[in-house]
N, C-alpha and C positions, 0 to 999 in steps of 0.2 A: 422574348415573349413566351410565356408558357404555352405548350401545345395541349396539355391536359387540363380539363376544366375542374376535375375533382380527383380525389385520391383513388377512386375505383378505376379511372381511366389511366392513371399514372402507372407506368410499367416499372415494377420493382426490379432492381438488378438482382441477378442470381449468379451462381457460380459459373453458369454457362456463358454469361456475358463478360466475365473477367478475362483479361488478357493472359496469355501464357507467361509464366515467370520463370526465368532461369536463375538458379541460385549457384553462386560461385564463392568459394572461400579464398581469401588472400591472406597469407600468414606473413606478418612483418613484425619481428621482435622489437620490443621497445629499447631504444638506446639509453633510457634513463635508469634501467635496472641491470644488475649483473647477469640475471638469467633470462632477461628479455620479457619478463611477465608484465602484463597490463591489467588494469582494472576493467570491470565489465559494467560500470554504471551503478555500483552498489551504493554509492553515497546518497543518492536520492531516496533509496529505500530505508536506509539506516536512520536518517534524520527524521523521516515521517513517523516512525514508531516511537522515537524518543520524544518528539513533540507531543504526540497523543498521550503517552504515559505521563508526561509532565502536566498536561492539561487536566487529566483525570485526577491526578494527585492534588493539583491546585484546587480543583473544584471540591474535593473531599477533605481539604486541609482542616476545616473545623472539627472533623471527626477523627483526625489523627491517622488517616489512611496513608500508607506508604506503598506505592506501586513498584514492584520489583521485577516484573516480567511483562512481556508484550501481549499476553493473553487477556485482552480487554473485552471479552464477550460480556453481555449484560449479566449473565449468571455469575461470572467471575468477579465483576465489579460489585455486585450485590453481596457476594461472599466476603470480599475485602471489607466492605462497609459493616457487615455483621460482625466480623472478627474485631474490628476497631471498636465497635460499640460494646461488645463483650469485654474486651480488654479494659476499656474505660470504666466499666461498671464494677470491676473487681478491685 
């Protein structure tokens, strides 16, 4: 049962309420590679950008836009669209 009736009475946790954490590193070479190297979870990051690039390219397919890099800021997508429109009009 909640002890605070509203958010004003609810005590927000701070850094002072956090427990002490001890960090230790344990090095274990991978037996699957000659030099013992391991991945660091890059797979999840790589697939995400590829999927986003494909989604933007698919959405702009009627304009002939080809997405060739991961810089998908709104201004960059707009520039890609303008380039495709200019190329189509020539």
